[in-house]
N, C-alpha and C positions, 0 to 999 in steps of 0.2 A: 564601111568605114573609110574615111577619106584617105586614099593612098595605101590602104591596108585591107587585104582580104582576110576574113576570119574563116579559117578552115578547121573543121573538126568532125568527128563522128560521135553519135549519141548512143547511149546504152540501149535506147529503144530500137536501134537498128539491128540488134542481135537477139537471138533466142536464148533467154536466160533460165528457162524452165529447168529446175533441178540443179542449177549451177550455184557456185559460191561466188558472191560478189562483194568486193571491198569497196565501201562507199565513204569517201571523204566529204564531210559536210561542214558547214559553219553554223554551229548552234551557240556561239558565244553570246551570252545573255546577261541581263542585269541581275546580279546576285547580291543578296544581303550578306555582307562580309561577316556579320555576327552569327547569323543563323544558318547560312549556306542555302537558304531557300530562294527560289526564283521570285523576282519582283515583276509584277505586271503580267502582260499577255505573252511575253517571250516570243515575238513574231518569227524569229529565226528558227525556233524549234517547230512551230506550226508549219513553216514553209517546207520542212523536210517531208511532211506527210504525203503529198502527192507523188513524190519520188518513190517513197516506200510502197505506195499503192501500185505504182507502175512496175515494181519489182517483186510483187507479192508471190510469184511462183518460184523465186530464188531464195536461197539462204543468204541474208544480207548482214554484213558486219560493218558497223559504223565506227569510223575513227574521226575524232573531232577535238577541238580545243576549247578551253575557257581561261581567260586571262593570259598573263605572261608567265614565263618560267618561274621567276622569283615569287610571284603570287600563287602560282599553281601548286607549289609545294604544300600550301595550306590545305588541310582536308576540306575546308568549306568550298573549295573549287572542284570538287569531285563531280563527274558527269552523272552520278547516280540520280540526282534530281532531274536532270535532263531526260534520262531514260524513263523515269517515273512519269514525266509529263507526256512523253511519246507514247508510253504504254496506255495512258488514258485515251489518247486519240486512236490507237490501234487495237484497243480492246483485248489486251492480254498477250499480244504477240511479241512483246519486247522483253529482252533479258539484259542484265548488266553484269560485267565482270570487273573487279577492282584490279585490273592488270592491263597493260597495253600490248606488250609483245613477248612476255615471259611464258613460263609453263602453264599458268592458270589460263592465260588468254588463248594459248595454242590448243589446250584441251577443250575449252569452251567453243572455239571455232570449229574444231573437228566434230564436235557433238551436235552442232547446229543443223537443224533440218529445214528443208524448203518451206517457205511461208513464215519462218521465224526471223526475228531481228535481234542482233546482239550489239550492245553498245560497249565499246572498250573504254578503259579509263582515260582521262584527260591526257592527250599526247604531250601537252606542255609540262607535265610532271617529269618528263624525260628531257634532260638538258640538251640533248643532241638535236632536238627537233628544229631549233631556230639557228643552228650553226652552219648548215650547208649554204654555200654560195651559188652552187650550180646543181642542175639535175644529176650530173655525173658524180658529184660529191655525195649527193643524197643516196644514190644507188648502192654505195659501198657501206652504208650503215647497218648496224645490227637489226634495227627495226625492219628495214626492207628485206634483208636476207632471211630473217626469221619468219616474216609474214607472207612474203610474195609467193612462195611455193604452195600455199594453202588455197589460192584463189584462181578462178577461171577468168574473172574480169576485174578491172580496176577503174573506178569511176570517180571523177572529181566533180562534185556538185557544190563546191564551196566558193561560190562567186564572191562572197564577202571577204575572202582571203586571196582573191585572184592576183593581188599585187605582191604576194609573198612567195619566196622560193624555198619554203620550209620542206623538210624531208617528206612528211606524209602528204604533201601537196604535189610534189614533182618527181619523187624518187622511184615510182613504180615502173616495171619493165615496159608496160603499155599503158595507155590512158585514153579514156573516152569521157565525154561530157555527160552529165546527168540532165534530166529534164529542166531543172531549175536554171542551170547554167545556159541551156539552150534558150529558154525564155528571156533570160537577162541579156544574152548577146543579140537576140532579135530586137530588144529594146534599144540597145546600144546603136545598132544599125539605123534605127529610126531617128535617133538623136543626132547622128552624123549626116543625115539627109532629111532634115525636119520639114514638116509642113510650115509654111510661113503665115503670119509672123511667129517667130520662135522667141519665147521669153524665158529667161532663167531667173530663179530666185535663189540667192546665195546668202547664207547667214552662218551662225554658229562660230566655231573656233577654226583652227588650222588655216589661218588667214593667208599665208604665203602659198600653200597648196591650192587653195581656191582661186587666188589671184592668177596663178599659172594656168589653171583650167579656163578661167574667164578670158585671159589674153589669147590663148591658143584658139579658142572657139570664135572670138571676135575676129581674129586674123583669118580664120577659115570661112568666115561669113556664115557660121552656124547660128549666130545670135543676132536678133534684131533689137532686143532690149534686155539688159540684165539689171535686176532689182537687187541692190546690194545692201545687206544689213550686217549685224554682228561685228566681229573683229575685222573682217575684210573691209567693211565700210570705214572703220577707224584707220585702217592702213591707207585707203584712198584719201581720206581727209588730211592726215598728217603729211602724206607725200606732196600734197598741194600747198602745205604750209598753214593749213587750218588746224589750230590746236583743239584737241578734244579733252584736254586735262590729263594730268599725270595718271589718274586712276584708270582711264581708258587707254592711254598710250602704253602703259607698262607691259600689258600682255603681248603687244605687237612690236615692242622696241627692238628686239633682235631681228625680226623680219624687216623692219623699217631700215635698220642700219645696212642690211645686205641688199635691199632691193628698192630703195627710195626712188632712184633715178628711173628704174624700169617701170615702176608703178606710175610715176608722174608722166612718163612718156606715153604709157598706155592711156592714161586719162586724157592727155592732150589730143591723142589721135582719135579716141573713140568716145569722147564725153557726150556726144549726141545719143549714144546707145546705152550709156551707164547712168542709172537712176540711183542717186544716193538719198539717204533720209534727209528730210527737212526738219524733223523734230524727233526727239527720243523720250523715253520714259525713265524716271528715277523713282526709287522707293521713298516716299514721303510719309514716314511713320506707318507703314503698312498699306498706304494708298498710292495709286498711280498718279504721277505728276508729269504732265507733258512739259518739256523744256526745248527751247530752240538749240540748234547745233552751236550757234554762237555763244550760248550761255554755258556750255559744258566746261570750258577752260576755267571760268571763274568759280563755278560750283565745285569742280574737282571731285566729282562723285561718279561711281560706275553707273552707266546706264545698262538696263537689262531688257529693253524692248524698243521697238519702233513706235513713234507717236501716232496720234489720230490722223494728222495731215499726211503723214507718210503712208499709213495704211490705205488711205483714200487714193493716193496716187498709184500705189502698187496695185490696188484692186482695179483701177482704171486700165492699167496696162495688161493685167491678167485677162480682163474681159475681151481684149482685142486679139488674144493669142489663139493660134491653131496648134502650137506645141508648147508645153510648159515643162521645164526641168527644174526640180528643186533639190538643192544640196545644202543642208544646214538650216535650222529654224531661225526665223527673224528675231526671236527673243528667247529668254531663259524660261521656257514654258513650264518647267518643273515647279517654278515658284508662282503661286497664284497671282501675285501682283504684276508679274511679267508675262502672263500667258495669253492675254487678249489679242495681241498682234498676230501671234502664230495661229490662233484659232480663227480669226477673221480672214487671214490670208489663205488658210486651208479651205475654209468655206467658199471663198472665191474660186479656188482651184476646182472644188467639187462642182460648183455651178458651171464653170467652163467645160469640165469633163462631160457633164450632163448634156451640153450643147454640141458635143462632138469633138472637142479639143483633146489631143493626146497629152495626158499628164503623167509624168514619171517623177516620183519623189525618191531621192537617194537615201539609202538605209540609215542606220544609226539613230540619232536623236530625232531628226525630222520625220523619218519613217515611223518611229515610235509614236510621235505626236499624231500622225495621220491614222495609225492603227487605233489609238485611243478614241479618236473621234469617228471611227467607223467609216473612213473614207473609201469610196468605191472607184479607185483608179490604180494605176501601176505603182506599187511600193517596192522599190528595189531592196534586196538584202545587202547590197554593196554600198558602203559609205566611202571609205578610202579607196577601195578597188575601182568603183565607178568613177571617182574623181581622177584617178591616174589614167584610166582609159580615155576619159574625156579630155585629158591633157595631151593626148596624142601618143601615149606610150604603149608599146607592145608588152604587156605585163606577163610575168612568168606563166600564168595559166594559159594564155593564148599561144605562147611559144611551145609549151609541152604538149598541148592538145594537137598541135600541128606535127611536132617532131616524133611523138610516140603513138601516132595513129595506128591501130592494128591493121594488118594487111587484109 
């Protein structure tokens, strides 16, 4: 990592046979709020399986979250469905307890045998989970004091939450990385020293966060071309004084007010490396309609995908790449009318990967789209986490893995 060495120990460095291992993972998945059932493939749950296979000689207790505290109080956010999905993968080795750190949880942990896996209830049902500001604060909580004495090893394999300093992520007396975190950090190193040309694809929401990552990596010369879609593209257009219509401006209005000059300055400095859409797609009675960027202001309708000419230009740049980083889908692929752009760009990424290009797609929506299409390249479990690391920040996970490394 540019200017930052990533130091950590991995659980695979230790003999865990017969030991009790506390494993913090990120299984936060797409849940049907009415039925409480998982939607789709739930790739973050599947991503836990290799770690559990690596720890099969230990008794493993999983602590994880779903949703935020206010939502998590709803019973539909229970991790029981996550445990059931894991149990399908691990053929009956997984148990669940509807408790996180109380008497039921402690009894179930003590009874757990080597080779078994126990999933504790959603840690965000406990309001203290998100309140710690530092690892020192987290260490003083009931959750840590109740659970820590029961374990031999504490493992953070929750790369998707690497940017959070929550209690169950940073509060343990010692901490080592899990295999998934190790793989993710190896990917991060490649992205900070990429084979050239390095091409980024940036779409989706969180425009200001993605802009910051783009700016940092352009300044560090990690990017040769960045293909910008979604709300971040709208931010670049409006900062230049190109109106995209109120419907497209509204979601980025707050970001624009804070950072217009910074975005304009970035564009002026790096416009030869920033590729913006030349056309967009609107929903015309359930059909795709390509419109020019210059028409968005008068139409004043939300666009949901990049247009055909833009897909062609993005594909051209992708074909030249030796490294591709994706964060955020180019379109609202969940809607049929807006999914073609994302599909075609993912297909181009797969073709590039087949020819030896290193492709890494950041988790969340873009990762889900890639999973659905059966893409065979690196799909990170980290969305926001990867974005913050790529913005040059030493996130809480990296700090605690270094500070709490076992002797």
